[in-house]
N, CA, C and O atoms as a Maestro MAE file, in Angstrom:
{
 s_m_m2io_version
 :::
 2.0.0
}

f_m_ct {
 s_m_title
 :::
 protein
 m_atom[312] {
  # First column is atom index #
  i_m_mmod_type
  r_m_x_coord
  r_m_y_coord
  r_m_z_coord
  i_m_residue_number
  s_m_chain_name
  s_m_pdb_residue_name
  s_m_pdb_atom_name
  i_m_atomic_number
  :::
  1 25 102.447 -12.766 -38.965 1 A "UNK " " N  " 7
  2 3 101.257 -13.222 -37.975 1 A "UNK " " CA " 6
  3 2 101.725 -13.605 -36.825 1 A "UNK " " C  " 6
  4 15 102.809 -13.925 -36.336 1 A "UNK " " O  " 8
  5 25 100.078 -13.435 -36.358 2 A "UNK " " N  " 7
  6 3 100.568 -13.435 -34.352 2 A "UNK " " CA " 6
  7 2 100.378 -15.468 -33.963 2 A "UNK " " C  " 6
  8 15 99.592 -16.331 -34.354 2 A "UNK " " O  " 8
  9 25 101.413 -15.455 -33.149 3 A "UNK " " N  " 7
  10 3 100.474 -16.861 -32.987 3 A "UNK " " CA " 6
  11 2 100.351 -17.605 -31.525 3 A "UNK " " C  " 6
  12 15 101.158 -18.256 -30.862 3 A "UNK " " O  " 8
  13 25 99.102 -17.255 -31.337 4 A "UNK " " N  " 7
  14 3 98.290 -17.317 -30.332 4 A "UNK " " CA " 6
  15 2 98.145 -19.068 -29.605 4 A "UNK " " C  " 6
  16 15 97.558 -20.060 -30.034 4 A "UNK " " O  " 8
  17 25 98.841 -18.878 -28.551 5 A "UNK " " N  " 7
  18 3 98.627 -20.191 -28.092 5 A "UNK " " CA " 6
  19 2 97.198 -20.671 -26.988 5 A "UNK " " C  " 6
  20 15 97.345 -19.672 -26.283 5 A "UNK " " O  " 8
  21 25 96.240 -21.243 -26.462 6 A "UNK " " N  " 7
  22 3 95.811 -21.651 -25.247 6 A "UNK " " CA " 6
  23 2 96.357 -23.009 -24.836 6 A "UNK " " C  " 6
  24 15 96.620 -24.087 -25.370 6 A "UNK " " O  " 8
  25 25 96.409 -22.376 -23.479 7 A "UNK " " N  " 7
  26 3 97.524 -23.161 -22.837 7 A "UNK " " CA " 6
  27 2 95.979 -23.276 -21.628 7 A "UNK " " C  " 6
  28 15 95.334 -22.409 -21.039 7 A "UNK " " O  " 8
  29 25 95.896 -24.524 -21.676 8 A "UNK " " N  " 7
  30 3 94.634 -25.265 -20.617 8 A "UNK " " CA " 6
  31 2 93.945 -26.915 -21.221 8 A "UNK " " C  " 6
  32 15 93.815 -27.159 -22.421 8 A "UNK " " O  " 8
  33 25 93.595 -27.839 -20.170 9 A "UNK " " N  " 7
  34 3 93.288 -28.640 -20.379 9 A "UNK " " CA " 6
  35 2 91.888 -29.256 -20.487 9 A "UNK " " C  " 6
  36 15 91.697 -30.429 -20.167 9 A "UNK " " O  " 8
  37 25 90.985 -28.520 -20.905 10 A "UNK " " N  " 7
  38 3 89.772 -28.256 -21.969 10 A "UNK " " CA " 6
  39 2 88.702 -28.179 -21.060 10 A "UNK " " C  " 6
  40 15 87.664 -28.803 -21.278 10 A "UNK " " O  " 8
  41 25 88.816 -27.635 -20.288 11 A "UNK " " N  " 7
  42 3 87.751 -26.644 -19.029 11 A "UNK " " CA " 6
  43 2 86.719 -26.150 -19.481 11 A "UNK " " C  " 6
  44 15 86.867 -25.708 -20.621 11 A "UNK " " O  " 8
  45 25 85.791 -26.048 -19.085 12 A "UNK " " N  " 7
  46 3 85.179 -24.848 -19.625 12 A "UNK " " CA " 6
  47 2 85.706 -22.893 -19.965 12 A "UNK " " C  " 6
  48 15 85.696 -22.093 -20.900 12 A "UNK " " O  " 8
  49 25 86.112 -22.945 -18.473 13 A "UNK " " N  " 7
  50 3 87.602 -21.201 -19.029 13 A "UNK " " CA " 6
  51 2 88.177 -21.766 -20.219 13 A "UNK " " C  " 6
  52 15 87.665 -21.560 -21.319 13 A "UNK " " O  " 8
  53 25 89.312 -22.536 -20.054 14 A "UNK " " N  " 7
  54 3 89.747 -22.576 -21.577 14 A "UNK " " CA " 6
  55 2 89.203 -22.437 -22.806 14 A "UNK " " C  " 6
  56 15 89.773 -21.646 -23.558 14 A "UNK " " O  " 8
  57 25 87.836 -23.246 -23.374 15 A "UNK " " N  " 7
  58 3 87.231 -23.022 -24.086 15 A "UNK " " CA " 6
  59 2 86.763 -21.406 -24.414 15 A "UNK " " C  " 6
  60 15 86.765 -20.755 -25.459 15 A "UNK " " O  " 8
  61 25 86.464 -21.165 -23.372 16 A "UNK " " N  " 7
  62 3 86.082 -19.803 -23.088 16 A "UNK " " CA " 6
  63 2 86.815 -18.729 -23.718 16 A "UNK " " C  " 6
  64 15 86.412 -17.831 -24.457 16 A "UNK " " O  " 8
  65 25 88.366 -19.090 -23.132 17 A "UNK " " N  " 7
  66 3 89.197 -18.081 -23.664 17 A "UNK " " CA " 6
  67 2 89.605 -18.424 -24.558 17 A "UNK " " C  " 6
  68 15 90.353 -17.631 -25.130 17 A "UNK " " O  " 8
  69 25 89.368 -19.780 -25.208 18 A "UNK " " N  " 7
  70 3 89.725 -19.717 -26.627 18 A "UNK " " CA " 6
  71 2 89.163 -18.747 -27.844 18 A "UNK " " C  " 6
  72 15 89.658 -18.046 -28.727 18 A "UNK " " O  " 8
  73 25 87.703 -19.149 -27.332 19 A "UNK " " N  " 7
  74 3 86.735 -18.521 -28.194 19 A "UNK " " CA " 6
  75 2 87.138 -16.886 -27.623 19 A "UNK " " C  " 6
  76 15 87.474 -16.293 -28.648 19 A "UNK " " O  " 8
  77 25 87.208 -16.259 -26.855 20 A "UNK " " N  " 7
  78 3 87.826 -14.801 -26.848 20 A "UNK " " CA " 6
  79 2 89.003 -14.234 -27.411 20 A "UNK " " C  " 6
  80 15 88.978 -13.016 -27.587 20 A "UNK " " O  " 8
  81 25 90.218 -14.977 -27.789 21 A "UNK " " N  " 7
  82 3 90.704 -15.440 -28.532 21 A "UNK " " CA " 6
  83 2 90.594 -14.872 -30.378 21 A "UNK " " C  " 6
  84 15 90.684 -13.858 -31.071 21 A "UNK " " O  " 8
  85 25 90.358 -16.265 -30.467 22 A "UNK " " N  " 7
  86 3 89.962 -16.073 -31.560 22 A "UNK " " CA " 6
  87 2 88.898 -15.343 -32.918 22 A "UNK " " C  " 6
  88 15 88.877 -15.391 -34.148 22 A "UNK " " O  " 8
  89 25 87.840 -14.471 -31.464 23 A "UNK " " N  " 7
  90 3 87.203 -13.423 -31.736 23 A "UNK " " CA " 6
  91 2 87.798 -12.194 -31.578 23 A "UNK " " C  " 6
  92 15 87.499 -11.355 -32.428 23 A "UNK " " O  " 8
  93 25 88.799 -11.771 -30.441 24 A "UNK " " N  " 7
  94 3 89.357 -10.629 -30.470 24 A "UNK " " CA " 6
  95 2 90.780 -10.247 -31.979 24 A "UNK " " C  " 6
  96 15 91.102 -9.229 -32.593 24 A "UNK " " O  " 8
  97 25 91.281 -11.838 -32.006 25 A "UNK " " N  " 7
  98 3 92.316 -11.792 -33.700 25 A "UNK " " CA " 6
  99 2 91.322 -11.876 -34.551 25 A "UNK " " C  " 6
  100 15 91.239 -10.748 -35.036 25 A "UNK " " O  " 8
  101 25 90.299 -12.730 -35.146 26 A "UNK " " N  " 7
  102 3 89.544 -12.349 -36.482 26 A "UNK " " CA " 6
  103 2 89.115 -10.482 -36.694 26 A "UNK " " C  " 6
  104 15 89.032 -9.865 -37.756 26 A "UNK " " O  " 8
  105 25 88.964 -10.097 -35.651 27 A "UNK " " N  " 7
  106 3 88.381 -8.546 -35.691 27 A "UNK " " CA " 6
  107 2 90.253 -7.549 -35.757 27 A "UNK " " C  " 6
  108 15 90.288 -6.652 -36.599 27 A "UNK " " O  " 8
  109 25 90.760 -7.632 -35.436 28 A "UNK " " N  " 7
  110 3 92.208 -6.847 -35.567 28 A "UNK " " CA " 6
  111 2 92.810 -7.012 -37.078 28 A "UNK " " C  " 6
  112 15 93.916 -6.570 -37.389 28 A "UNK " " O  " 8
  113 25 91.553 -8.017 -38.378 29 A "UNK " " N  " 7
  114 3 92.012 -8.221 -39.127 29 A "UNK " " CA " 6
  115 2 93.276 -8.551 -39.632 29 A "UNK " " C  " 6
  116 15 93.437 -8.333 -40.833 29 A "UNK " " O  " 8
  117 25 94.470 -9.157 -38.824 30 A "UNK " " N  " 7
  118 3 95.997 -9.158 -39.083 30 A "UNK " " CA " 6
  119 2 95.274 -11.069 -38.645 30 A "UNK " " C  " 6
  120 15 94.367 -11.588 -37.995 30 A "UNK " " O  " 8
  121 25 96.928 -11.630 -39.915 31 A "UNK " " N  " 7
  122 3 96.416 -13.278 -39.963 31 A "UNK " " CA " 6
  123 2 97.392 -13.396 -38.761 31 A "UNK " " C  " 6
  124 15 98.267 -12.711 -38.231 31 A "UNK " " O  " 8
  125 25 96.726 -14.771 -38.575 32 A "UNK " " N  " 7
  126 3 97.005 -15.424 -37.389 32 A "UNK " " CA " 6
  127 2 96.959 -16.943 -36.869 32 A "UNK " " C  " 6
  128 15 96.158 -17.670 -37.458 32 A "UNK " " O  " 8
  129 25 97.771 -17.543 -35.771 33 A "UNK " " N  " 7
  130 3 97.548 -18.975 -36.008 33 A "UNK " " CA " 6
  131 2 97.054 -19.228 -34.214 33 A "UNK " " C  " 6
  132 15 97.294 -18.703 -33.127 33 A "UNK " " O  " 8
  133 25 96.339 -20.225 -34.695 34 A "UNK " " N  " 7
  134 3 95.650 -20.201 -32.909 34 A "UNK " " CA " 6
  135 2 96.084 -22.139 -32.662 34 A "UNK " " C  " 6
  136 15 95.994 -22.945 -33.588 34 A "UNK " " O  " 8
  137 25 96.496 -22.485 -31.347 35 A "UNK " " N  " 7
  138 3 96.908 -23.927 -31.186 35 A "UNK " " CA " 6
  139 2 96.569 -23.367 -29.614 35 A "UNK " " C  " 6
  140 15 96.919 -22.388 -28.954 35 A "UNK " " O  " 8
  141 25 95.418 -24.902 -29.321 36 A "UNK " " N  " 7
  142 3 95.377 -25.473 -27.783 36 A "UNK " " CA " 6
  143 2 96.562 -26.077 -27.650 36 A "UNK " " C  " 6
  144 15 97.389 -26.292 -28.536 36 A "UNK " " O  " 8
  145 25 96.630 -26.405 -26.250 37 A "UNK " " N  " 7
  146 3 97.408 -27.289 -25.792 37 A "UNK " " CA " 6
  147 2 97.407 -27.645 -24.582 37 A "UNK " " C  " 6
  148 15 98.238 -27.214 -23.783 37 A "UNK " " O  " 8
  149 25 96.733 -28.250 -24.356 38 A "UNK " " N  " 7
  150 3 96.397 -29.600 -23.076 38 A "UNK " " CA " 6
  151 2 97.368 -30.186 -22.485 38 A "UNK " " C  " 6
  152 15 97.197 -30.180 -21.266 38 A "UNK " " O  " 8
  153 25 98.289 -30.675 -22.801 39 A "UNK " " N  " 7
  154 3 99.065 -31.773 -22.291 39 A "UNK " " CA " 6
  155 2 100.274 -30.967 -21.292 39 A "UNK " " C  " 6
  156 15 101.073 -30.087 -21.609 39 A "UNK " " O  " 8
  157 25 100.098 -31.500 -20.269 40 A "UNK " " N  " 7
  158 3 100.355 -30.635 -18.936 40 A "UNK " " CA " 6
  159 2 102.022 -29.970 -19.022 40 A "UNK " " C  " 6
  160 15 102.482 -28.829 -18.970 40 A "UNK " " O  " 8
  161 25 102.777 -31.741 -19.227 41 A "UNK " " N  " 7
  162 3 103.985 -31.473 -19.376 41 A "UNK " " CA " 6
  163 2 104.853 -29.840 -20.613 41 A "UNK " " C  " 6
  164 15 105.845 -29.111 -20.621 41 A "UNK " " O  " 8
  165 25 103.832 -30.052 -21.268 42 A "UNK " " N  " 7
  166 3 104.040 -28.633 -22.699 42 A "UNK " " CA " 6
  167 2 103.883 -27.331 -21.652 42 A "UNK " " C  " 6
  168 15 104.766 -26.491 -21.481 42 A "UNK " " O  " 8
  169 25 102.519 -27.339 -20.959 43 A "UNK " " N  " 7
  170 3 102.121 -26.241 -20.461 43 A "UNK " " CA " 6
  171 2 102.940 -25.806 -19.276 43 A "UNK " " C  " 6
  172 15 103.007 -24.618 -18.960 43 A "UNK " " O  " 8
  173 25 103.473 -26.622 -18.713 44 A "UNK " " N  " 7
  174 3 104.323 -26.309 -17.248 44 A "UNK " " CA " 6
  175 2 105.641 -25.804 -17.923 44 A "UNK " " C  " 6
  176 15 106.323 -25.042 -17.238 44 A "UNK " " O  " 8
  177 25 106.193 -26.196 -19.454 45 A "UNK " " N  " 7
  178 3 107.428 -25.320 -19.869 45 A "UNK " " CA " 6
  179 2 107.334 -24.057 -20.156 45 A "UNK " " C  " 6
  180 15 108.246 -23.287 -20.456 45 A "UNK " " O  " 8
  181 25 106.184 -23.846 -20.057 46 A "UNK " " N  " 7
  182 3 105.623 -22.466 -19.890 46 A "UNK " " CA " 6
  183 2 105.947 -21.351 -18.568 46 A "UNK " " C  " 6
  184 15 106.127 -20.136 -18.649 46 A "UNK " " O  " 8
  185 25 105.951 -22.303 -17.236 47 A "UNK " " N  " 7
  186 3 105.736 -21.736 -16.489 47 A "UNK " " CA " 6
  187 2 104.582 -21.564 -15.820 47 A "UNK " " C  " 6
  188 15 104.542 -21.419 -14.598 47 A "UNK " " O  " 8
  189 25 103.517 -21.568 -16.617 48 A "UNK " " N  " 7
  190 3 102.200 -21.537 -16.111 48 A "UNK " " CA " 6
  191 2 101.847 -22.417 -15.041 48 A "UNK " " C  " 6
  192 15 102.106 -23.613 -15.177 48 A "UNK " " O  " 8
  193 25 101.134 -21.891 -13.693 49 A "UNK " " N  " 7
  194 3 100.543 -23.006 -12.919 49 A "UNK " " CA " 6
  195 2 99.213 -22.855 -12.438 49 A "UNK " " C  " 6
  196 15 98.737 -23.429 -11.458 49 A "UNK " " O  " 8
  197 25 98.534 -21.888 -13.337 50 A "UNK " " N  " 7
  198 3 96.676 -22.055 -13.375 50 A "UNK " " CA " 6
  199 2 96.845 -21.754 -14.588 50 A "UNK " " C  " 6
  200 15 97.534 -20.836 -15.032 50 A "UNK " " O  " 8
  201 25 95.865 -22.955 -15.484 51 A "UNK " " N  " 7
  202 3 95.062 -22.188 -16.116 51 A "UNK " " CA " 6
  203 2 93.759 -22.129 -16.381 51 A "UNK " " C  " 6
  204 15 92.873 -22.795 -15.844 51 A "UNK " " O  " 8
  205 25 93.618 -21.073 -17.478 52 A "UNK " " N  " 7
  206 3 93.597 -20.948 -18.878 52 A "UNK " " CA " 6
  207 2 94.685 -19.538 -18.865 52 A "UNK " " C  " 6
  208 15 94.650 -18.550 -18.133 52 A "UNK " " O  " 8
  209 25 95.627 -19.888 -19.966 53 A "UNK " " N  " 7
  210 3 96.342 -19.169 -20.164 53 A "UNK " " CA " 6
  211 2 96.530 -18.495 -21.610 53 A "UNK " " C  " 6
  212 15 96.162 -19.108 -22.612 53 A "UNK " " O  " 8
  213 25 96.966 -17.542 -21.675 54 A "UNK " " N  " 7
  214 3 97.295 -16.651 -23.251 54 A "UNK " " CA " 6
  215 2 98.138 -17.161 -23.322 54 A "UNK " " C  " 6
  216 15 98.478 -17.188 -22.139 54 A "UNK " " O  " 8
  217 25 99.088 -17.824 -24.005 55 A "UNK " " N  " 7
  218 3 100.542 -17.518 -25.216 55 A "UNK " " CA " 6
  219 2 100.020 -16.556 -26.184 55 A "UNK " " C  " 6
  220 15 98.927 -16.659 -26.739 55 A "UNK " " O  " 8
  221 25 101.121 -15.331 -26.404 56 A "UNK " " N  " 7
  222 3 100.964 -14.751 -28.245 56 A "UNK " " CA " 6
  223 2 102.182 -14.221 -28.426 56 A "UNK " " C  " 6
  224 15 102.691 -13.237 -27.889 56 A "UNK " " O  " 8
  225 25 102.577 -14.915 -29.182 57 A "UNK " " N  " 7
  226 3 104.300 -14.949 -30.151 57 A "UNK " " CA " 6
  227 2 104.902 -15.506 -28.618 57 A "UNK " " C  " 6
  228 15 105.476 -14.560 -28.079 57 A "UNK " " O  " 8
  229 25 104.936 -16.477 -27.944 58 A "UNK " " N  " 7
  230 3 105.665 -17.551 -27.186 58 A "UNK " " CA " 6
  231 2 105.463 -16.569 -25.811 58 A "UNK " " C  " 6
  232 15 105.718 -17.203 -24.787 58 A "UNK " " O  " 8
  233 25 105.098 -15.291 -25.589 59 A "UNK " " N  " 7
  234 3 105.007 -14.897 -23.785 59 A "UNK " " CA " 6
  235 2 103.729 -14.759 -23.695 59 A "UNK " " C  " 6
  236 15 102.846 -14.321 -24.433 59 A "UNK " " O  " 8
  237 25 103.805 -15.402 -22.219 60 A "UNK " " N  " 7
  238 3 102.750 -16.186 -21.594 60 A "UNK " " CA " 6
  239 2 101.851 -13.936 -21.206 60 A "UNK " " C  " 6
  240 15 102.386 -13.013 -20.592 60 A "UNK " " O  " 8
  241 25 100.884 -13.962 -21.704 61 A "UNK " " N  " 7
  242 3 100.104 -12.438 -21.471 61 A "UNK " " CA " 6
  243 2 99.096 -12.663 -20.100 61 A "UNK " " C  " 6
  244 15 98.939 -11.844 -19.196 61 A "UNK " " O  " 8
  245 25 98.564 -13.794 -20.196 62 A "UNK " " N  " 7
  246 3 97.541 -13.736 -19.370 62 A "UNK " " CA " 6
  247 2 97.455 -15.622 -18.253 62 A "UNK " " C  " 6
  248 15 97.355 -16.676 -18.882 62 A "UNK " " O  " 8
  249 25 97.492 -15.618 -17.361 63 A "UNK " " N  " 7
  250 3 97.234 -16.583 -16.884 63 A "UNK " " CA " 6
  251 2 96.111 -17.106 -15.568 63 A "UNK " " C  " 6
  252 15 96.215 -16.537 -14.481 63 A "UNK " " O  " 8
  253 25 95.724 -17.511 -15.637 64 A "UNK " " N  " 7
  254 3 94.407 -18.237 -14.366 64 A "UNK " " CA " 6
  255 2 93.030 -17.354 -14.662 64 A "UNK " " C  " 6
  256 15 92.022 -17.496 -13.970 64 A "UNK " " O  " 8
  257 25 93.100 -16.533 -15.645 65 A "UNK " " N  " 7
  258 3 91.379 -15.435 -15.910 65 A "UNK " " CA " 6
  259 2 91.344 -15.888 -17.472 65 A "UNK " " C  " 6
  260 15 91.979 -16.653 -18.197 65 A "UNK " " O  " 8
  261 25 90.101 -14.872 -17.601 66 A "UNK " " N  " 7
  262 3 89.536 -15.192 -18.924 66 A "UNK " " CA " 6
  263 2 89.856 -13.815 -19.168 66 A "UNK " " C  " 6
  264 15 89.065 -13.115 -18.537 66 A "UNK " " O  " 8
  265 25 90.631 -13.175 -19.777 67 A "UNK " " N  " 7
  266 3 90.545 -11.373 -20.282 67 A "UNK " " CA " 6
  267 2 89.088 -11.118 -21.010 67 A "UNK " " C  " 6
  268 15 88.342 -12.081 -21.192 67 A "UNK " " O  " 8
  269 25 88.774 -10.024 -21.348 68 A "UNK " " N  " 7
  270 3 87.987 -9.331 -22.615 68 A "UNK " " CA " 6
  271 2 88.269 -9.444 -23.305 68 A "UNK " " C  " 6
  272 15 89.479 -9.222 -23.331 68 A "UNK " " O  " 8
  273 25 87.577 -9.947 -24.860 69 A "UNK " " N  " 7
  274 3 88.078 -9.418 -26.111 69 A "UNK " " CA " 6
  275 2 88.803 -8.252 -26.279 69 A "UNK " " C  " 6
  276 15 89.657 -8.192 -27.163 69 A "UNK " " O  " 8
  277 25 88.556 -7.240 -25.487 70 A "UNK " " N  " 7
  278 3 89.260 -5.674 -25.758 70 A "UNK " " CA " 6
  279 2 90.517 -5.774 -25.230 70 A "UNK " " C  " 6
  280 15 91.429 -5.122 -25.737 70 A "UNK " " O  " 8
  281 25 90.755 -6.668 -24.054 71 A "UNK " " N  " 7
  282 3 91.903 -6.718 -23.022 71 A "UNK " " CA " 6
  283 2 92.554 -7.479 -24.151 71 A "UNK " " C  " 6
  284 15 93.630 -6.994 -24.504 71 A "UNK " " O  " 8
  285 25 92.042 -8.878 -24.995 72 A "UNK " " N  " 7
  286 3 92.843 -9.421 -25.987 72 A "UNK " " CA " 6
  287 2 93.509 -8.402 -27.115 72 A "UNK " " C  " 6
  288 15 94.698 -8.085 -27.074 72 A "UNK " " O  " 8
  289 25 92.703 -7.991 -28.000 73 A "UNK " " N  " 7
  290 3 92.959 -6.853 -28.941 73 A "UNK " " CA " 6
  291 2 94.240 -6.107 -28.769 73 A "UNK " " C  " 6
  292 15 95.156 -6.175 -29.588 73 A "UNK " " O  " 8
  293 25 94.288 -5.153 -27.307 74 A "UNK " " N  " 7
  294 3 95.393 -4.648 -27.280 74 A "UNK " " CA " 6
  295 2 96.971 -5.505 -26.617 74 A "UNK " " C  " 6
  296 15 98.089 -5.043 -26.392 74 A "UNK " " O  " 8
  297 25 96.328 -7.097 -26.441 75 A "UNK " " N  " 7
  298 3 97.658 -7.410 -26.485 75 A "UNK " " CA " 6
  299 2 97.722 -8.000 -27.817 75 A "UNK " " C  " 6
  300 15 98.074 -9.040 -27.259 75 A "UNK " " O  " 8
  301 25 97.715 -8.283 -28.914 76 A "UNK " " N  " 7
  302 3 97.407 -8.285 -30.138 76 A "UNK " " CA " 6
  303 2 98.150 -7.191 -31.136 76 A "UNK " " C  " 6
  304 15 99.057 -7.163 -31.968 76 A "UNK " " O  " 8
  305 25 97.124 -6.255 -30.481 77 A "UNK " " N  " 7
  306 3 98.043 -4.951 -31.800 77 A "UNK " " CA " 6
  307 2 98.774 -3.932 -31.047 77 A "UNK " " C  " 6
  308 15 98.169 -3.511 -30.061 77 A "UNK " " O  " 8
  309 25 100.168 -3.333 -31.319 78 A "UNK " " N  " 7
  310 3 100.844 -2.983 -30.418 78 A "UNK " " CA " 6
  311 2 100.952 -1.746 -30.504 78 A "UNK " " C  " 6
  312 15 101.615 -1.125 -29.673 78 A "UNK " " O  " 8
  :::
 }
 m_bond[311] {
  # First column is bond index #
  i_m_from
  i_m_to
  i_m_order
  :::
  1 1 2 1
  2 2 3 1
  3 3 4 2
  4 3 5 1
  5 5 6 1
  6 6 7 1
  7 7 8 2
  8 7 9 1
  9 9 10 1
  10 10 11 1
  11 11 12 2
  12 11 13 1
  13 13 14 1
  14 14 15 1
  15 15 16 2
  16 15 17 1
  17 17 18 1
  18 18 19 1
  19 19 20 2
  20 19 21 1
  21 21 22 1
  22 22 23 1
  23 23 24 2
  24 23 25 1
  25 25 26 1
  26 26 27 1
  27 27 28 2
  28 27 29 1
  29 29 30 1
  30 30 31 1
  31 31 32 2
  32 31 33 1
  33 33 34 1
  34 34 35 1
  35 35 36 2
  36 35 37 1
  37 37 38 1
  38 38 39 1
  39 39 40 2
  40 39 41 1
  41 41 42 1
  42 42 43 1
  43 43 44 2
  44 43 45 1
  45 45 46 1
  46 46 47 1
  47 47 48 2
  48 47 49 1
  49 49 50 1
  50 50 51 1
  51 51 52 2
  52 51 53 1
  53 53 54 1
  54 54 55 1
  55 55 56 2
  56 55 57 1
  57 57 58 1
  58 58 59 1
  59 59 60 2
  60 59 61 1
  61 61 62 1
  62 62 63 1
  63 63 64 2
  64 63 65 1
  65 65 66 1
  66 66 67 1
  67 67 68 2
  68 67 69 1
  69 69 70 1
  70 70 71 1
  71 71 72 2
  72 71 73 1
  73 73 74 1
  74 74 75 1
  75 75 76 2
  76 75 77 1
  77 77 78 1
  78 78 79 1
  79 79 80 2
  80 79 81 1
  81 81 82 1
  82 82 83 1
  83 83 84 2
  84 83 85 1
  85 85 86 1
  86 86 87 1
  87 87 88 2
  88 87 89 1
  89 89 90 1
  90 90 91 1
  91 91 92 2
  92 91 93 1
  93 93 94 1
  94 94 95 1
  95 95 96 2
  96 95 97 1
  97 97 98 1
  98 98 99 1
  99 99 100 2
  100 99 101 1
  101 101 102 1
  102 102 103 1
  103 103 104 2
  104 103 105 1
  105 105 106 1
  106 106 107 1
  107 107 108 2
  108 107 109 1
  109 109 110 1
  110 110 111 1
  111 111 112 2
  112 111 113 1
  113 113 114 1
  114 114 115 1
  115 115 116 2
  116 115 117 1
  117 117 118 1
  118 118 119 1
  119 119 120 2
  120 119 121 1
  121 121 122 1
  122 122 123 1
  123 123 124 2
  124 123 125 1
  125 125 126 1
  126 126 127 1
  127 127 128 2
  128 127 129 1
  129 129 130 1
  130 130 131 1
  131 131 132 2
  132 131 133 1
  133 133 134 1
  134 134 135 1
  135 135 136 2
  136 135 137 1
  137 137 138 1
  138 138 139 1
  139 139 140 2
  140 139 141 1
  141 141 142 1
  142 142 143 1
  143 143 144 2
  144 143 145 1
  145 145 146 1
  146 146 147 1
  147 147 148 2
  148 147 149 1
  149 149 150 1
  150 150 151 1
  151 151 152 2
  152 151 153 1
  153 153 154 1
  154 154 155 1
  155 155 156 2
  156 155 157 1
  157 157 158 1
  158 158 159 1
  159 159 160 2
  160 159 161 1
  161 161 162 1
  162 162 163 1
  163 163 164 2
  164 163 165 1
  165 165 166 1
  166 166 167 1
  167 167 168 2
  168 167 169 1
  169 169 170 1
  170 170 171 1
  171 171 172 2
  172 171 173 1
  173 173 174 1
  174 174 175 1
  175 175 176 2
  176 175 177 1
  177 177 178 1
  178 178 179 1
  179 179 180 2
  180 179 181 1
  181 181 182 1
  182 182 183 1
  183 183 184 2
  184 183 185 1
  185 185 186 1
  186 186 187 1
  187 187 188 2
  188 187 189 1
  189 189 190 1
  190 190 191 1
  191 191 192 2
  192 191 193 1
  193 193 194 1
  194 194 195 1
  195 195 196 2
  196 195 197 1
  197 197 198 1
  198 198 199 1
  199 199 200 2
  200 199 201 1
  201 201 202 1
  202 202 203 1
  203 203 204 2
  204 203 205 1
  205 205 206 1
  206 206 207 1
  207 207 208 2
  208 207 209 1
  209 209 210 1
  210 210 211 1
  211 211 212 2
  212 211 213 1
  213 213 214 1
  214 214 215 1
  215 215 216 2
  216 215 217 1
  217 217 218 1
  218 218 219 1
  219 219 220 2
  220 219 221 1
  221 221 222 1
  222 222 223 1
  223 223 224 2
  224 223 225 1
  225 225 226 1
  226 226 227 1
  227 227 228 2
  228 227 229 1
  229 229 230 1
  230 230 231 1
  231 231 232 2
  232 231 233 1
  233 233 234 1
  234 234 235 1
  235 235 236 2
  236 235 237 1
  237 237 238 1
  238 238 239 1
  239 239 240 2
  240 239 241 1
  241 241 242 1
  242 242 243 1
  243 243 244 2
  244 243 245 1
  245 245 246 1
  246 246 247 1
  247 247 248 2
  248 247 249 1
  249 249 250 1
  250 250 251 1
  251 251 252 2
  252 251 253 1
  253 253 254 1
  254 254 255 1
  255 255 256 2
  256 255 257 1
  257 257 258 1
  258 258 259 1
  259 259 260 2
  260 259 261 1
  261 261 262 1
  262 262 263 1
  263 263 264 2
  264 263 265 1
  265 265 266 1
  266 266 267 1
  267 267 268 2
  268 267 269 1
  269 269 270 1
  270 270 271 1
  271 271 272 2
  272 271 273 1
  273 273 274 1
  274 274 275 1
  275 275 276 2
  276 275 277 1
  277 277 278 1
  278 278 279 1
  279 279 280 2
  280 279 281 1
  281 281 282 1
  282 282 283 1
  283 283 284 2
  284 283 285 1
  285 285 286 1
  286 286 287 1
  287 287 288 2
  288 287 289 1
  289 289 290 1
  290 290 291 1
  291 291 292 2
  292 291 293 1
  293 293 294 1
  294 294 295 1
  295 295 296 2
  296 295 297 1
  297 297 298 1
  298 298 299 1
  299 299 300 2
  300 299 301 1
  301 301 302 1
  302 302 303 1
  303 303 304 2
  304 303 305 1
  305 305 306 1
  306 306 307 1
  307 307 308 2
  308 307 309 1
  309 309 310 1
  310 310 311 1
  311 311 312 2
  :::
 }
}
């Protein structure tokens, strides 16, 4: 099961990244868990300085921008 985390304070870009990540994950047909992390202290533990950020299985994949659904799908499927 893929563990997907969205790091951000709840801004429009953060919400957009959540929607993109969820759409990409659903389209793969694989099981996944999606978590939104909004606490700044927790976000900083990932070494992220700009949000939103996408973390997959504990690894920061994107920070400071919202990738396309296709880009996220490529990150989810090795």
